[in-house]
Biopython code that builds the backbone (N, CA, C, O; Angstrom):
import numpy as np
from Bio.PDB.StructureBuilder import StructureBuilder

atoms = [
    (1, "MET", "N", (0.841, -1.158, 0.000)),
    (1, "MET", "CA", (0.000, 0.000, 0.000)),
    (1, "MET", "C", (0.893, 1.228, 0.000)),
    (1, "MET", "O", (1.957, 1.231, 0.619)),
    (2, "GLN", "N", (0.456, 2.278, -0.699)),
    (2, "GLN", "CA", (1.237, 3.511, -0.740)),
    (2, "GLN", "C", (0.372, 4.697, -0.347)),
    (2, "GLN", "O", (-0.856, 4.650, -0.411)),
    (3, "GLY", "N", (1.047, 5.752, 0.059)),
    (3, "GLY", "CA", (0.363, 6.983, 0.422)),
    (3, "GLY", "C", (1.327, 8.149, 0.349)),
    (3, "GLY", "O", (2.452, 8.016, -0.131)),
    (4, "THR", "N", (0.868, 9.296, 0.834)),
    (4, "THR", "CA", (1.643, 10.528, 0.818)),
    (4, "THR", "C", (1.696, 11.091, 2.230)),
    (4, "THR", "O", (0.680, 11.116, 2.925)),
    (5, "VAL", "N", (2.861, 11.540, 2.655)),
    (5, "VAL", "CA", (3.006, 12.114, 3.992)),
    (5, "VAL", "C", (2.185, 13.398, 4.062)),
    (5, "VAL", "O", (2.366, 14.314, 3.260)),
    (6, "ARG", "N", (1.292, 13.444, 5.025)),
    (6, "ARG", "CA", (0.499, 14.655, 5.241)),
    (6, "ARG", "C", (1.112, 15.493, 6.358)),
    (6, "ARG", "O", (1.100, 16.723, 6.307)),
    (7, "SER", "N", (1.652, 14.803, 7.379)),
    (7, "SER", "CA", (2.311, 15.537, 8.460)),
    (7, "SER", "C", (3.377, 14.651, 9.101)),
    (7, "SER", "O", (3.308, 13.423, 9.050)),
    (8, "PHE", "N", (4.359, 15.310, 9.702)),
    (8, "PHE", "CA", (5.412, 14.615, 10.447)),
    (8, "PHE", "C", (5.922, 15.549, 11.521)),
    (8, "PHE", "O", (6.302, 16.682, 11.229)),
    (9, "ASP", "N", (5.936, 15.087, 12.764)),
    (9, "ASP", "CA", (6.473, 15.850, 13.884)),
    (9, "ASP", "C", (7.784, 15.189, 14.309)),
    (9, "ASP", "O", (7.763, 14.089, 14.862)),
    (10, "PRO", "N", (8.924, 15.839, 14.061)),
    (10, "PRO", "CA", (10.210, 15.220, 14.382)),
    (10, "PRO", "C", (10.419, 14.993, 15.877)),
    (10, "PRO", "O", (11.204, 14.125, 16.258)),
    (11, "GLU", "N", (9.737, 15.752, 16.732)),
    (11, "GLU", "CA", (9.908, 15.558, 18.174)),
    (11, "GLU", "C", (9.218, 14.283, 18.658)),
    (11, "GLU", "O", (9.778, 13.544, 19.467)),
    (12, "THR", "N", (8.009, 14.024, 18.167)),
    (12, "THR", "CA", (7.280, 12.818, 18.580)),
    (12, "THR", "C", (7.487, 11.670, 17.604)),
    (12, "THR", "O", (7.127, 10.531, 17.902)),
    (13, "ARG", "N", (8.069, 11.961, 16.427)),
    (13, "ARG", "CA", (8.307, 10.976, 15.364)),
    (13, "ARG", "C", (6.999, 10.326, 14.910)),
    (13, "ARG", "O", (6.966, 9.138, 14.586)),
    (14, "SER", "N", (5.939, 11.104, 14.889)),
    (14, "SER", "CA", (4.630, 10.607, 14.467)),
    (14, "SER", "C", (4.007, 11.595, 13.499)),
    (14, "SER", "O", (4.502, 12.708, 13.322)),
    (15, "GLY", "N", (2.913, 11.175, 12.873)),
    (15, "GLY", "CA", (2.240, 12.053, 11.936)),
    (15, "GLY", "C", (1.094, 11.338, 11.266)),
    (15, "GLY", "O", (0.504, 10.415, 11.828)),
    (16, "THR", "N", (0.778, 11.780, 10.040)),
    (16, "THR", "CA", (-0.316, 11.178, 9.287)),
    (16, "THR", "C", (0.100, 10.983, 7.832)),
    (16, "THR", "O", (0.956, 11.697, 7.309)),
    (17, "VAL", "N", (-0.529, 9.996, 7.195)),
    (17, "VAL", "CA", (-0.365, 9.774, 5.764)),
    (17, "VAL", "C", (-1.735, 9.803, 5.113)),
    (17, "VAL", "O", (-2.739, 9.456, 5.734)),
    (18, "LEU", "N", (-1.766, 10.219, 3.863)),
    (18, "LEU", "CA", (-2.982, 10.260, 3.080)),
    (18, "LEU", "C", (-2.890, 9.148, 2.051)),
    (18, "LEU", "O", (-2.010, 9.158, 1.191)),
    (19, "LEU", "N", (-3.804, 8.185, 2.143)),
    (19, "LEU", "CA", (-3.824, 7.084, 1.182)),
    (19, "LEU", "C", (-4.331, 7.580, -0.166)),
    (19, "LEU", "O", (-4.925, 8.655, -0.251)),
    (20, "ASP", "N", (-4.103, 6.815, -1.201)),
    (20, "ASP", "CA", (-4.515, 7.216, -2.542)),
    (20, "ASP", "C", (-6.022, 7.369, -2.672)),
    (20, "ASP", "O", (-6.493, 8.081, -3.560)),
    (21, "ASP", "N", (-6.794, 6.710, -1.798)),
    (21, "ASP", "CA", (-8.254, 6.836, -1.851)),
    (21, "ASP", "C", (-8.768, 8.012, -1.023)),
    (21, "ASP", "O", (-9.978, 8.214, -0.920)),
    (22, "GLY", "N", (-7.845, 8.799, -0.425)),
    (22, "GLY", "CA", (-8.224, 9.976, 0.347)),
    (22, "GLY", "C", (-8.333, 9.735, 1.843)),
    (22, "GLY", "O", (-8.562, 10.677, 2.601)),
    (23, "THR", "N", (-8.174, 8.501, 2.279)),
    (23, "THR", "CA", (-8.231, 8.179, 3.701)),
    (23, "THR", "C", (-6.974, 8.677, 4.401)),
    (23, "THR", "O", (-5.864, 8.468, 3.912)),
    (24, "GLU", "N", (-7.146, 9.330, 5.539)),
    (24, "GLU", "CA", (-6.007, 9.792, 6.324)),
    (24, "GLU", "C", (-5.788, 8.823, 7.483)),
    (24, "GLU", "O", (-6.711, 8.526, 8.241)),
    (25, "LEU", "N", (-4.563, 8.337, 7.609)),
    (25, "LEU", "CA", (-4.224, 7.405, 8.691)),
    (25, "LEU", "C", (-3.076, 7.965, 9.514)),
    (25, "LEU", "O", (-2.107, 8.482, 8.957)),
    (26, "PRO", "N", (-3.176, 7.867, 10.843)),
    (26, "PRO", "CA", (-2.058, 8.295, 11.688)),
    (26, "PRO", "C", (-1.004, 7.198, 11.785)),
    (26, "PRO", "O", (-1.301, 6.018, 11.601)),
    (27, "TYR", "N", (0.216, 7.597, 12.073)),
    (27, "TYR", "CA", (1.268, 6.632, 12.404)),
    (27, "TYR", "C", (1.962, 7.137, 13.655)),
    (27, "TYR", "O", (2.080, 8.343, 13.872)),
    (28, "ASP", "N", (2.422, 6.199, 14.475)),
    (28, "ASP", "CA", (3.071, 6.566, 15.727)),
    (28, "ASP", "C", (4.583, 6.390, 15.615)),
    (28, "ASP", "O", (5.098, 5.995, 14.569)),
    (29, "ALA", "N", (5.275, 6.683, 16.691)),
    (29, "ALA", "CA", (6.740, 6.600, 16.696)),
    (29, "ALA", "C", (7.225, 5.188, 16.403)),
    (29, "ALA", "O", (8.256, 5.015, 15.753)),
    (30, "ALA", "N", (6.500, 4.173, 16.872)),
    (30, "ALA", "CA", (6.925, 2.789, 16.634)),
    (30, "ALA", "C", (6.930, 2.469, 15.139)),
    (30, "ALA", "O", (7.859, 1.824, 14.653)),
    (31, "ALA", "N", (5.918, 2.906, 14.411)),
    (31, "ALA", "CA", (5.860, 2.662, 12.961)),
    (31, "ALA", "C", (6.986, 3.414, 12.255)),
    (31, "ALA", "O", (7.621, 2.870, 11.351)),
    (32, "PHE", "N", (7.236, 4.652, 12.657)),
    (32, "PHE", "CA", (8.315, 5.431, 12.047)),
    (32, "PHE", "C", (9.675, 4.830, 12.386)),
    (32, "PHE", "O", (10.528, 4.702, 11.507)),
    (33, "ASP", "N", (9.890, 4.462, 13.639)),
    (33, "ASP", "CA", (11.180, 3.904, 14.065)),
    (33, "ASP", "C", (11.496, 2.595, 13.342)),
    (33, "ASP", "O", (12.664, 2.293, 13.097)),
    (34, "ALA", "N", (10.466, 1.816, 12.998)),
    (34, "ALA", "CA", (10.675, 0.555, 12.282)),
    (34, "ALA", "C", (11.264, 0.796, 10.891)),
    (34, "ALA", "O", (11.851, -0.109, 10.297)),
    (35, "SER", "N", (11.108, 2.009, 10.378)),
    (35, "SER", "CA", (11.587, 2.320, 9.032)),
    (35, "SER", "C", (13.086, 2.536, 8.957)),
    (35, "SER", "O", (13.693, 2.316, 7.909)),
    (36, "GLY", "N", (13.694, 2.967, 10.062)),
    (36, "GLY", "CA", (15.106, 3.304, 10.046)),
    (36, "GLY", "C", (15.388, 4.674, 9.446)),
    (36, "GLY", "O", (16.547, 5.059, 9.296)),
    (37, "LEU", "N", (14.335, 5.415, 9.102)),
    (37, "LEU", "CA", (14.502, 6.753, 8.528)),
    (37, "LEU", "C", (14.792, 7.768, 9.621)),
    (37, "LEU", "O", (14.568, 7.509, 10.803)),
    (38, "ARG", "N", (15.295, 8.931, 9.210)),
    (38, "ARG", "CA", (15.569, 10.003, 10.161)),
    (38, "ARG", "C", (14.503, 11.081, 10.130)),
    (38, "ARG", "O", (14.285, 11.761, 11.133)),
    (39, "LEU", "N", (13.830, 11.252, 8.988)),
    (39, "LEU", "CA", (12.757, 12.234, 8.886)),
    (39, "LEU", "C", (11.915, 11.955, 7.656)),
    (39, "LEU", "O", (12.310, 11.198, 6.769)),
    (40, "LEU", "N", (10.757, 12.577, 7.619)),
    (40, "LEU", "CA", (9.869, 12.529, 6.454)),
    (40, "LEU", "C", (9.481, 13.954, 6.109)),
    (40, "LEU", "O", (9.467, 14.829, 6.975)),
    (41, "ARG", "N", (9.166, 14.186, 4.841)),
    (41, "ARG", "CA", (8.758, 15.512, 4.386)),
    (41, "ARG", "C", (7.317, 15.482, 3.893)),
    (41, "ARG", "O", (6.854, 14.477, 3.353)),
    (42, "PHE", "N", (6.618, 16.591, 4.083)),
    (42, "PHE", "CA", (5.263, 16.749, 3.569)),
    (42, "PHE", "C", (5.265, 16.459, 2.065)),
    (42, "PHE", "O", (6.112, 16.971, 1.334)),
    (43, "GLY", "N", (4.321, 15.641, 1.607)),
    (43, "GLY", "CA", (4.195, 15.331, 0.197)),
    (43, "GLY", "C", (5.040, 14.160, -0.278)),
    (43, "GLY", "O", (4.932, 13.753, -1.435)),
    (44, "GLN", "N", (5.869, 13.618, 0.583)),
    (44, "GLN", "CA", (6.740, 12.502, 0.204)),
    (44, "GLN", "C", (5.916, 11.220, 0.055)),
    (44, "GLN", "O", (5.051, 10.932, 0.882)),
    (45, "ARG", "N", (6.193, 10.455, -1.003)),
    (45, "ARG", "CA", (5.500, 9.183, -1.216)),
    (45, "ARG", "C", (6.125, 8.123, -0.316)),
    (45, "ARG", "O", (7.347, 8.013, -0.215)),
    (46, "VAL", "N", (5.269, 7.352, 0.331)),
    (46, "VAL", "CA", (5.730, 6.294, 1.215)),
    (46, "VAL", "C", (4.975, 4.999, 0.933)),
    (46, "VAL", "O", (3.841, 5.003, 0.454)),
    (47, "ARG", "N", (5.634, 3.908, 1.243)),
    (47, "ARG", "CA", (4.998, 2.590, 1.200)),
    (47, "ARG", "C", (4.752, 2.220, 2.650)),
    (47, "ARG", "O", (5.593, 2.490, 3.507)),
    (48, "LEU", "N", (3.618, 1.609, 2.938)),
    (48, "LEU", "CA", (3.287, 1.312, 4.311)),
    (48, "LEU", "C", (2.600, -0.022, 4.476)),
    (48, "LEU", "O", (2.032, -0.578, 3.535)),
    (49, "ARG", "N", (2.667, -0.524, 5.699)),
    (49, "ARG", "CA", (1.904, -1.711, 6.107)),
    (49, "ARG", "C", (0.867, -1.246, 7.110)),
    (49, "ARG", "O", (1.139, -0.414, 7.976)),
    (50, "VAL", "N", (-0.327, -1.800, 6.976)),
    (50, "VAL", "CA", (-1.437, -1.400, 7.830)),
    (50, "VAL", "C", (-2.026, -2.636, 8.494)),
    (50, "VAL", "O", (-2.132, -3.693, 7.873)),
    (51, "ALA", "N", (-2.406, -2.500, 9.752)),
    (51, "ALA", "CA", (-3.086, -3.575, 10.479)),
    (51, "ALA", "C", (-4.486, -3.088, 10.833)),
    (51, "ALA", "O", (-4.712, -1.891, 11.005)),
    (52, "GLY", "N", (-5.416, -4.022, 10.940)),
    (52, "GLY", "CA", (-6.775, -3.674, 11.330)),
    (52, "GLY", "C", (-7.671, -3.415, 10.132)),
    (52, "GLY", "O", (-7.230, -3.455, 8.984)),
    (53, "GLU", "N", (-8.919, -3.154, 10.419)),
    (53, "GLU", "CA", (-9.939, -2.914, 9.398)),
    (53, "GLU", "C", (-10.698, -1.625, 9.694)),
    (53, "GLU", "O", (-10.841, -1.231, 10.851)),
    (54, "GLY", "N", (-11.176, -0.982, 8.651)),
    (54, "GLY", "CA", (-12.040, 0.188, 8.801)),
    (54, "GLY", "C", (-11.439, 1.264, 9.684)),
    (54, "GLY", "O", (-10.295, 1.680, 9.500)),
    (55, "ALA", "N", (-12.242, 1.710, 10.656)),
    (55, "ALA", "CA", (-11.811, 2.788, 11.555)),
    (55, "ALA", "C", (-10.702, 2.337, 12.502)),
    (55, "ALA", "O", (-10.067, 3.172, 13.147)),
    (56, "GLN", "N", (-10.462, 1.044, 12.592)),
    (56, "GLN", "CA", (-9.426, 0.508, 13.482)),
    (56, "GLN", "C", (-8.074, 0.351, 12.783)),
    (56, "GLN", "O", (-7.129, -0.155, 13.389)),
    (57, "GLN", "N", (-7.964, 0.774, 11.526)),
    (57, "GLN", "CA", (-6.701, 0.647, 10.798)),
    (57, "GLN", "C", (-5.624, 1.489, 11.460)),
    (57, "GLN", "O", (-5.878, 2.589, 11.950)),
    (58, "ARG", "N", (-4.418, 0.942, 11.461)),
    (58, "ARG", "CA", (-3.273, 1.703, 11.951)),
    (58, "ARG", "C", (-2.045, 1.318, 11.146)),
    (58, "ARG", "O", (-1.911, 0.177, 10.704)),
    (59, "VAL", "N", (-1.163, 2.265, 10.963)),
    (59, "VAL", "CA", (0.079, 2.047, 10.232)),
    (59, "VAL", "C", (1.067, 1.357, 11.172)),
    (59, "VAL", "O", (1.304, 1.831, 12.283)),
    (60, "THR", "N", (1.640, 0.248, 10.731)),
    (60, "THR", "CA", (2.616, -0.473, 11.551)),
    (60, "THR", "C", (4.046, -0.307, 11.042)),
    (60, "THR", "O", (5.002, -0.592, 11.763)),
    (61, "PHE", "N", (4.189, 0.156, 9.794)),
    (61, "PHE", "CA", (5.511, 0.341, 9.189)),
    (61, "PHE", "C", (5.353, 1.281, 8.011)),
    (61, "PHE", "O", (4.368, 1.194, 7.278)),
    (62, "LEU", "N", (6.304, 2.176, 7.819)),
    (62, "LEU", "CA", (6.329, 2.985, 6.604)),
    (62, "LEU", "C", (7.761, 3.281, 6.223)),
    (62, "LEU", "O", (8.648, 3.352, 7.074)),
    (63, "THR", "N", (7.974, 3.452, 4.923)),
    (63, "THR", "CA", (9.289, 3.787, 4.407)),
    (63, "THR", "C", (9.112, 4.544, 3.099)),
    (63, "THR", "O", (8.020, 4.549, 2.530)),
    (64, "ILE", "N", (10.138, 5.163, 2.632)),
    (64, "ILE", "CA", (10.099, 5.870, 1.356)),
    (64, "ILE", "C", (9.765, 4.863, 0.258)),
    (64, "ILE", "O", (10.278, 3.744, 0.250)),
    (65, "ALA", "N", (8.907, 5.272, -0.658)),
    (65, "ALA", "CA", (8.378, 4.366, -1.680)),
    (65, "ALA", "C", (9.468, 3.687, -2.515)),
    (65, "ALA", "O", (9.263, 2.578, -3.007)),
    (66, "THR", "N", (10.609, 4.333, -2.677)),
    (66, "THR", "CA", (11.663, 3.750, -3.525)),
    (66, "THR", "C", (12.585, 2.795, -2.780)),
    (66, "THR", "O", (13.405, 2.127, -3.409)),
    (67, "LEU", "N", (12.475, 2.714, -1.464)),
    (67, "LEU", "CA", (13.313, 1.797, -0.693)),
    (67, "LEU", "C", (12.644, 0.414, -0.621)),
    (67, "LEU", "O", (11.417, 0.316, -0.616)),
    (68, "PRO", "N", (13.450, -0.642, -0.566)),
    (68, "PRO", "CA", (12.878, -1.983, -0.482)),
    (68, "PRO", "C", (12.234, -2.239, 0.884)),
    (68, "PRO", "O", (12.665, -1.701, 1.903)),
    (69, "ASP", "N", (11.207, -3.061, 0.876)),
    (69, "ASP", "CA", (10.564, -3.481, 2.117)),
    (69, "ASP", "C", (11.422, -4.573, 2.728)),
    (69, "ASP", "O", (11.705, -5.559, 2.047)),
    (70, "PRO", "N", (11.853, -4.448, 3.981)),
    (70, "PRO", "CA", (12.745, -5.443, 4.565)),
    (70, "PRO", "C", (12.092, -6.796, 4.820)),
    (70, "PRO", "O", (12.783, -7.740, 5.201)),
    (71, "ARG", "N", (10.835, -6.912, 4.628)),
    (71, "ARG", "CA", (10.122, -8.171, 4.826)),
    (71, "ARG", "C", (10.503, -9.201, 3.838)),
    (71, "ARG", "O", (9.985, -10.317, 3.878)),
]
sb = StructureBuilder()
sb.init_structure("model")
sb.init_model(0)
sb.init_chain("A")
sb.init_seg("    ")
for serial, (resi, resn, name, xyz) in enumerate(atoms, 1):
    if name == "N":
        sb.init_residue(resn, " ", resi, " ")
    sb.init_atom(name, np.array(xyz, "f"), 0.0, 1.0, " ", f" {name:<3s}", serial, name[0])
structure = sb.get_structure()
């Protein structure tokens, strides 16, 4: 799954991504830390893994779209 960074707070290492269908999903520090990245920029394309369904969806991992998924 891919999306676009909508927000990123470097102090909390959390933010939100906008999926291609317009859905906005939050991500927490654990999802960001799993990426090994140092920062994200507004508008940056990312690839992500999501757990849960519907309103319970949450981002568990995200990385820059051009980087390989370590899975």
